C-alpha positions as CSV (number, residue, x, y, z in Angstrom):
1,M,0.0,0.0,0.0
2,S,1.3,3.4,-0.9
3,Y,2.2,6.1,1.7
4,A,-0.7,8.2,0.5
5,M,-3.3,5.4,0.9
6,E,-1.8,4.5,4.3
7,R,-2.5,8.1,5.4
8,M,-6.0,7.9,4.0
9,R,-6.8,4.6,5.8
10,A,-5.3,5.9,9.0
11,A,-7.9,8.7,8.8
12,G,-10.7,6.2,8.3
13,A,-11.1,6.9,4.6
14,D,-11.8,4.1,2.1
15,I,-12.1,4.0,-1.7
16,G,-15.4,5.7,-2.7
17,D,-15.7,7.9,0.4
18,Y,-16.2,11.6,0.0
19,V,-13.1,13.1,1.7
20,E,-11.6,16.5,2.6
21,I,-7.9,17.0,2.4
22,K,-6.5,20.3,3.9
23,R,-3.1,21.4,2.8
24,K,-1.2,24.7,3.3
25,D,-2.1,25.6,-0.3
26,G,-5.8,24.8,-0.2
27,V,-8.6,22.5,0.7
28,F,-9.6,19.7,-1.7
29,K,-12.8,17.7,-1.6
30,G,-13.9,14.8,-3.6
31,I,-14.4,11.0,-4.0
32,L,-11.4,8.9,-3.1
33,M,-10.3,6.9,-6.2
34,P,-8.2,3.8,-6.3
35,H,-4.5,4.2,-6.2
36,H,-2.6,2.3,-8.9
37,E,1.1,1.5,-9.6
38,F,1.4,4.4,-12.0
39,S,0.8,7.1,-9.3
40,A,3.6,8.4,-7.1
41,D,3.7,7.0,-3.6
42,N,2.6,10.2,-2.0
43,I,-0.2,11.1,-4.4
44,V,-3.9,10.4,-3.8
45,I,-6.5,10.7,-6.6
46,I,-9.8,12.3,-5.9
47,K,-12.8,13.0,-8.2
48,L,-14.0,16.6,-7.7
49,D,-17.7,17.6,-7.7
50,N,-17.3,18.8,-11.3
51,G,-16.3,15.3,-12.4
52,Y,-12.6,16.2,-12.8
53,N,-9.9,13.8,-11.3
54,I,-6.9,15.4,-9.7
55,G,-3.9,14.2,-7.9
56,V,-3.3,15.6,-4.4
57,M,0.1,15.3,-2.7
58,V,-0.3,14.0,0.9
59,D,2.4,14.9,3.5
60,E,2.7,14.9,7.3
61,D,1.0,18.4,7.5
62,C,-2.2,17.3,5.7
63,E,-5.4,17.1,7.6
64,I,-7.7,14.4,6.3
65,R,-11.3,13.7,7.2
66,V,-14.2,11.6,5.8
67,V,-17.1,13.9,4.9
68,E,-19.4,11.1,3.8
69,R,-19.2,7.4,3.3
70,G,-19.7,6.2,-0.3
71,R,-20.1,3.1,-2.3
72,E,-16.9,1.2,-3.0
73,V,-15.2,2.1,-6.3
74,R,-13.5,-1.2,-7.1
75,A,-10.2,-1.5,-8.8
76,F,-10.2,-3.3,-12.1
77,E,-8.2,-6.2,-10.6
78,D,-11.1,-6.8,-8.3
79,V,-13.5,-7.0,-11.3
80,K,-13.8,-10.4,-13.0
81,L,-11.2,-10.5,-15.7
82,A,-12.4,-13.6,-17.5
83,Q,-10.1,-16.0,-19.2
84,E,-12.9,-18.0,-20.9
85,N,-13.9,-17.4,-24.4
86,G,-17.5,-16.5,-23.4
87,A,-16.4,-13.0,-22.2
88,V,-16.2,-9.9,-24.3
89,V,-12.7,-9.3,-25.5
90,L,-11.2,-5.9,-24.7
91,I,-8.4,-5.3,-27.1
92,S,-5.9,-2.5,-26.6
93,T,-4.1,-1.0,-29.5
94,G,-2.9,2.2,-27.7
95,G,-4.3,5.7,-27.8
96,T,-5.5,8.1,-25.1
97,I,-8.1,5.7,-23.7
98,A,-5.3,3.2,-22.9
99,S,-3.1,5.8,-21.2
100,Y,-2.6,7.0,-17.7
101,V,-1.3,10.1,-16.0
102,D,1.7,10.3,-13.7
103,Y,0.3,12.9,-11.3
104,R,3.7,13.7,-10.0
105,T,5.0,14.9,-13.4
106,G,1.7,15.3,-15.4
107,A,3.1,13.1,-18.2
108,V,0.8,10.8,-20.1
109,H,2.0,7.2,-20.6
110,P,0.6,4.3,-22.6
111,A,-0.7,1.2,-21.0
112,V,1.3,-1.6,-22.7
113,T,0.1,-4.8,-21.1
114,A,-3.4,-6.2,-20.5
115,E,-3.0,-5.6,-16.7
116,Q,-2.0,-2.0,-17.3
117,L,-4.9,-1.5,-19.6
118,A,-7.2,-2.9,-16.9
119,S,-5.7,-0.6,-14.3
120,A,-5.8,2.5,-16.5
121,L,-9.6,1.9,-16.7
122,S,-9.9,0.8,-13.1
123,D,-13.4,2.3,-12.4
124,I,-15.3,0.4,-15.0
125,S,-18.5,-1.2,-13.8
126,A,-18.0,-3.9,-11.1
127,D,-20.0,-6.5,-12.9
128,A,-18.0,-6.3,-16.1
129,S,-16.8,-9.6,-17.5
130,V,-14.0,-8.9,-20.0
131,R,-10.9,-10.6,-21.3
132,P,-8.3,-8.0,-21.9
133,I,-5.8,-8.4,-24.7
134,A,-2.9,-5.9,-25.1
135,L,-2.3,-6.4,-28.9
136,Y,0.0,-3.5,-29.4
137,S,0.6,0.0,-28.1
138,E,0.8,2.5,-31.0
139,L,-0.1,6.1,-31.5
140,S,-3.0,6.0,-34.0
141,E,-1.1,7.8,-36.7
142,N,1.4,4.8,-36.7
143,I,-1.4,2.2,-37.3
144,G,-1.5,0.8,-40.8
145,I,-2.4,-2.2,-42.9
146,E,-0.3,-4.7,-40.9
147,H,-2.1,-3.7,-37.7
148,W,-5.5,-3.9,-39.3
149,Q,-4.8,-7.4,-40.5
150,R,-3.6,-8.7,-37.2
151,L,-6.5,-7.0,-35.4
152,A,-9.0,-8.6,-37.8
153,K,-7.6,-12.0,-37.2
154,V,-7.7,-11.7,-33.4
155,V,-11.3,-10.3,-33.5
156,A,-12.5,-13.1,-35.8
157,D,-10.8,-15.8,-33.8
158,S,-12.3,-14.5,-30.5
159,L,-15.8,-14.3,-31.9
160,N,-15.6,-17.6,-33.7
161,K,-14.5,-19.2,-30.3
162,G,-17.6,-17.8,-28.5
163,A,-16.9,-14.2,-27.4
164,P,-20.2,-12.3,-27.6
165,G,-18.4,-9.2,-28.8
166,A,-15.2,-7.3,-29.1
167,V,-14.2,-3.9,-27.8
168,I,-11.2,-2.3,-29.4
169,A,-9.5,0.6,-27.5
170,H,-8.0,2.8,-30.2
171,G,-6.5,6.3,-30.7
172,T,-9.2,8.6,-32.1
173,D,-7.2,10.3,-34.9
174,T,-7.3,7.3,-37.3
175,M,-10.0,5.2,-35.7
176,A,-12.3,5.7,-38.7
177,Y,-9.6,4.2,-41.0
178,T,-9.3,1.1,-38.8
179,G,-13.1,0.8,-38.5
180,A,-13.5,0.9,-42.3
181,A,-10.8,-1.7,-42.7
182,L,-12.3,-4.1,-40.2
183,S,-15.7,-3.6,-41.7
184,F,-14.6,-4.8,-45.1
185,M,-12.1,-7.5,-43.8
186,L,-14.6,-9.1,-41.5
187,G,-17.9,-8.8,-43.5
188,A,-20.9,-10.5,-41.8
189,L,-20.4,-10.7,-38.1
190,R,-21.6,-13.1,-35.3
191,G,-21.2,-10.3,-32.7
192,P,-20.6,-6.6,-32.3
193,V,-17.1,-5.2,-33.0
194,V,-16.9,-1.8,-31.2
195,L,-14.1,0.7,-31.6
196,V,-13.8,3.1,-28.7
197,G,-11.5,5.9,-27.8
198,A,-11.1,8.9,-25.6
199,Q,-10.2,12.5,-26.2
200,R,-8.8,12.7,-22.6
201,S,-7.0,9.8,-20.8
202,S,-8.8,7.9,-18.1
203,D,-7.5,9.9,-15.2
204,R,-7.2,13.3,-16.9
205,P,-9.6,16.1,-15.9
206,S,-13.1,15.6,-17.5
207,S,-12.1,12.3,-19.1
208,D,-14.5,10.7,-21.4
209,A,-12.7,7.3,-21.2
210,Y,-15.0,5.8,-18.6
211,T,-18.4,6.7,-20.2
212,N,-17.2,5.7,-23.7
213,L,-15.9,2.3,-22.5
214,F,-18.9,1.7,-20.3
215,S,-21.1,2.3,-23.4
216,A,-18.9,0.2,-25.7
217,L,-19.2,-2.8,-23.3
218,R,-23.0,-2.4,-23.4
219,I,-23.0,-2.5,-27.2
220,A,-20.6,-5.4,-27.2
221,N,-23.3,-7.5,-25.5
222,S,-26.1,-6.4,-27.9
223,D,-27.5,-8.1,-31.0
224,L,-25.6,-5.8,-33.3
225,G,-23.7,-7.5,-36.1
226,E,-21.6,-4.6,-37.4
227,V,-18.3,-2.8,-36.8
228,V,-19.2,0.5,-35.0
229,V,-17.6,3.4,-33.2
230,V,-18.9,4.4,-29.8
231,M,-18.1,7.9,-28.5
232,H,-19.7,10.8,-26.7
233,D,-22.8,12.2,-28.4
234,S,-22.4,15.6,-26.7
235,I,-19.9,17.4,-24.4
236,S,-21.9,16.1,-21.4
237,D,-21.9,12.6,-19.9
238,D,-25.5,11.9,-20.8
239,R,-25.2,9.5,-23.6
240,C,-22.9,8.0,-26.2
241,A,-23.7,7.6,-29.9
242,V,-23.2,4.3,-31.9
243,H,-21.8,5.2,-35.3
244,R,-21.5,2.8,-38.2
245,A,-17.8,2.6,-38.7
246,V,-17.9,3.3,-42.5
247,R,-20.1,6.4,-42.0
248,V,-18.3,8.2,-39.1
249,R,-15.7,10.9,-39.0
250,K,-13.7,12.8,-36.4
251,M,-15.0,16.3,-36.9
252,H,-13.1,18.2,-34.1
253,T,-9.6,18.0,-32.7
254,S,-10.4,17.9,-29.0
255,R,-14.1,18.0,-28.2
256,R,-15.6,15.0,-26.4
257,D,-18.3,14.8,-29.1
258,A,-15.9,15.0,-32.0
259,F,-17.3,11.9,-33.8
260,K,-20.3,12.4,-36.1
261,S,-22.2,10.1,-38.4
262,I,-21.9,11.6,-42.0
263,N,-24.8,11.4,-44.5
264,S,-26.6,9.1,-42.0
265,Q,-27.9,9.0,-38.5
266,P,-26.2,7.1,-35.6
267,L,-27.4,3.5,-35.3
268,G,-28.3,4.2,-31.7
269,Y,-27.4,5.5,-28.3
270,V,-26.4,4.3,-24.9
271,D,-27.6,6.1,-21.8
272,C,-24.5,6.6,-19.7
273,S,-26.3,6.8,-16.4
274,T,-28.5,3.6,-16.8
275,G,-26.6,1.7,-19.5
276,E,-29.8,1.4,-21.5
277,V,-29.1,0.5,-25.2
278,M,-31.3,2.2,-27.8
279,L,-30.6,0.9,-31.3
280,S,-32.6,1.9,-34.4
281,G,-34.1,-0.7,-36.7
282,N,-31.6,0.2,-39.5
283,Y,-28.7,-2.0,-38.4
284,R,-27.5,-5.4,-39.3
285,K,-28.1,-8.0,-36.6
286,K,-25.5,-10.6,-35.7
287,G,-25.6,-14.0,-37.4
288,N,-24.4,-17.5,-36.6
289,D,-22.0,-18.1,-39.4
290,R,-18.3,-18.4,-38.8
291,I,-16.4,-15.3,-39.7
292,R,-14.1,-15.6,-42.7
293,V,-11.4,-12.9,-42.8
294,R,-10.5,-11.3,-46.1
295,E,-7.5,-9.3,-45.0
296,R,-5.5,-8.8,-48.2
297,M,-4.9,-5.2,-49.0
298,D,-3.1,-3.4,-51.9
299,E,-1.1,-0.6,-50.3
300,R,-0.4,1.1,-53.6
301,V,-3.5,3.3,-53.4
302,S,-3.3,7.1,-53.1
303,L,-5.8,9.6,-51.7
304,I,-5.5,12.9,-53.6
305,Y,-7.1,16.1,-52.5
306,F,-7.7,18.3,-55.6
307,H,-6.5,21.9,-55.2
308,P,-6.2,24.7,-57.7
309,T,-2.4,24.3,-58.4
310,L,-2.4,20.5,-58.7
311,S,-0.3,20.0,-61.8
312,P,-0.7,17.3,-64.5
313,E,3.0,16.4,-63.9
314,L,2.5,15.6,-60.2
315,L,-0.7,13.7,-60.8
316,E,1.1,11.7,-63.6
317,Y,3.8,10.8,-61.1
318,V,1.2,9.4,-58.7
319,F,-0.4,7.4,-61.4
320,E,2.9,5.9,-62.4
321,H,3.3,4.4,-58.9
322,A,-0.3,3.5,-58.0
323,H,-2.7,0.7,-58.6
324,G,-5.6,2.8,-57.5
325,V,-6.3,6.5,-56.8
326,V,-9.2,8.1,-54.8
327,L,-9.7,11.7,-55.8
328,M,-11.3,14.2,-53.4
329,G,-12.9,16.4,-56.0
330,T,-14.8,19.7,-55.6
331,G,-18.5,19.8,-55.2
332,L,-20.3,17.1,-57.1
333,G,-17.0,15.4,-58.1
334,H,-14.8,17.6,-60.3
335,V,-11.2,18.4,-61.0
336,A,-9.6,20.9,-63.4
337,D,-9.9,20.1,-67.1
338,R,-6.1,20.1,-67.5
339,L,-6.0,16.9,-65.4
340,I,-8.6,14.8,-67.3
341,G,-6.1,13.6,-69.9
342,V,-3.7,12.3,-67.2
343,I,-6.6,10.6,-65.5
344,E,-7.8,9.0,-68.7
345,K,-4.3,7.7,-69.6
346,G,-3.9,6.3,-66.0
347,I,-7.1,4.4,-66.3
348,K,-6.1,3.0,-69.7
349,D,-2.9,1.9,-68.1
350,G,-4.8,-0.1,-65.5
351,V,-5.2,2.3,-62.5
352,H,-8.6,2.3,-60.9
353,V,-9.8,5.8,-60.1
354,V,-12.7,6.6,-57.7
355,M,-14.2,10.1,-57.3
356,T,-15.3,11.4,-53.9
357,S,-16.2,14.9,-52.7
358,Q,-14.3,17.4,-50.5
359,C,-17.7,18.6,-49.2
360,I,-18.0,15.5,-47.0
361,Y,-21.8,15.9,-46.8
362,G,-23.9,15.1,-49.9
363,T,-23.2,12.7,-52.8
364,V,-21.1,12.8,-55.9
365,N,-23.1,13.4,-59.1
366,M,-20.9,13.5,-62.2
367,R,-23.7,13.8,-64.8
368,V,-24.7,17.4,-64.0
369,Y,-21.8,19.3,-65.5
370,S,-19.5,18.7,-68.5
371,T,-16.4,18.1,-66.4
372,G,-18.1,15.3,-64.5
373,R,-19.4,13.7,-67.7
374,N,-15.9,13.9,-69.2
375,L,-14.5,12.2,-66.1
376,L,-17.1,9.4,-66.4
377,K,-16.3,9.0,-70.1
378,A,-12.6,8.6,-69.0
379,G,-13.6,5.7,-66.8
380,V,-13.7,7.3,-63.3
381,I,-15.8,5.4,-60.8
382,P,-18.3,7.6,-58.9
383,G,-17.9,7.2,-55.2
384,E,-21.5,8.2,-54.4
385,D,-21.6,9.5,-50.8
386,M,-18.7,7.4,-49.5
387,L,-16.4,9.3,-47.2
388,P,-13.0,9.7,-49.0
389,E,-11.1,7.8,-46.4
390,V,-13.6,4.9,-46.6
391,A,-13.3,4.8,-50.4
392,Y,-9.5,4.8,-50.0
393,V,-9.7,1.8,-47.6
394,K,-12.3,0.0,-49.7
395,L,-10.2,0.4,-52.9
396,M,-7.2,-1.1,-51.2
397,W,-9.3,-4.0,-50.0
398,A,-11.0,-4.5,-53.4
399,L,-7.7,-4.6,-55.2
400,G,-6.4,-7.1,-52.7
401,N,-9.3,-9.5,-52.9
402,F,-10.8,-9.3,-56.3
403,E,-9.8,-9.7,-59.9
404,H,-8.8,-6.4,-61.6
405,E,-11.8,-6.3,-63.9
406,D,-14.2,-6.8,-61.0
407,V,-13.0,-3.9,-58.9
408,P,-15.3,-1.2,-60.4
409,K,-18.3,-3.4,-59.7
410,V,-17.2,-4.0,-56.1
411,M,-16.6,-0.2,-55.6
412,R,-20.1,0.6,-56.8
413,E,-21.7,-2.1,-54.5
414,N,-22.9,-1.2,-51.0
415,L,-21.3,-3.9,-49.0
416,V,-21.4,-2.8,-45.3
417,G,-23.4,0.3,-45.4
418,E,-20.7,2.6,-46.8
419,I,-23.0,3.9,-49.6
420,G,-26.2,5.6,-48.6
421,R,-28.9,7.5,-50.4
422,G,-31.6,5.3,-48.9
423,R,-29.9,2.0,-49.8
424,G,-30.0,-0.7,-47.2
425,V,-27.0,-2.8,-46.3
426,S,-26.6,-5.6,-48.8
């Protein structure tokens, strides 16, 4: 037991009690939280009335008293960490949600083992039954195809062996890319696959880690049969939204409600106070078939954002080194006329080209203006209302798993809900 917790216990305080700590520099009141190995020996963690967690240094001059007895806030090691295949798998890949704060220095560190992940999320509900797997610890910008492939295999193996669902703790910056990749690689599912992250680490002030993970675990035990992203629906702790992974985008750098469903509505919500799951009727339910992973990807695909000075020479260079190109065109799906010849030549040379829109909201329609019609004539594949990053991932996957001549048909087909305009999931 740490020195700080010995002092708290000597004062009659226990985990979950509302305590008051008087120091020379001020008075601090809040709920006493579990101490874990990452905190300094003389630091105690309390949750303030506003929901913020802070570290308070305890020394010989501190006065400590229990204001009110509270319910026990159990450490994660006291929660059932199941080893059997019938428990939800909680897979850590890194990111803010799987981080902890050293309150002595203020530094944020990654949890790199299953036990550290469990401890970093120590105040999750006491009746949780999860099997933690620390798959890797990476900043999300470093996660790529190899990580997606390994993750898909672990998820499929876990669900095929009886896990009711999988929760993946992931950095928020590229979570949508991973969600899209898993959606195509895994296909029809026999249980929910839930990506969850946090904008602020589990013991940072105003952290969203607990409520996001709490909600993700609820969804992981539902009848959902899709890959989804579960994150805050607003800046408050009232509910989390369930987003289809191929229709979601991070729309803010730091807000807790940064993730939004694009060109669609969320599949549902989780009430963060009661745990009630409210799913809409427009979602794919889990099946019973064994998951067959189709993990091959062709990494020679580029995502190009059209801009006014994009030169034919630069675009030609891209085409010389790519098997596929996803263009983020203006408006309904346009690029400058000077580039159409390069695109047409690239397509004749065997490069598949998909058009998406920079507008994010709305759909590509290349039959309205002459530029769009010329691009269609050149062989460009309309991306409909697919998000550019989803089209990028899908094109890599299509090139890796289908014959060259079948790729345009695959890109036009709505496989996992990535194409909207009122179409159901095929």
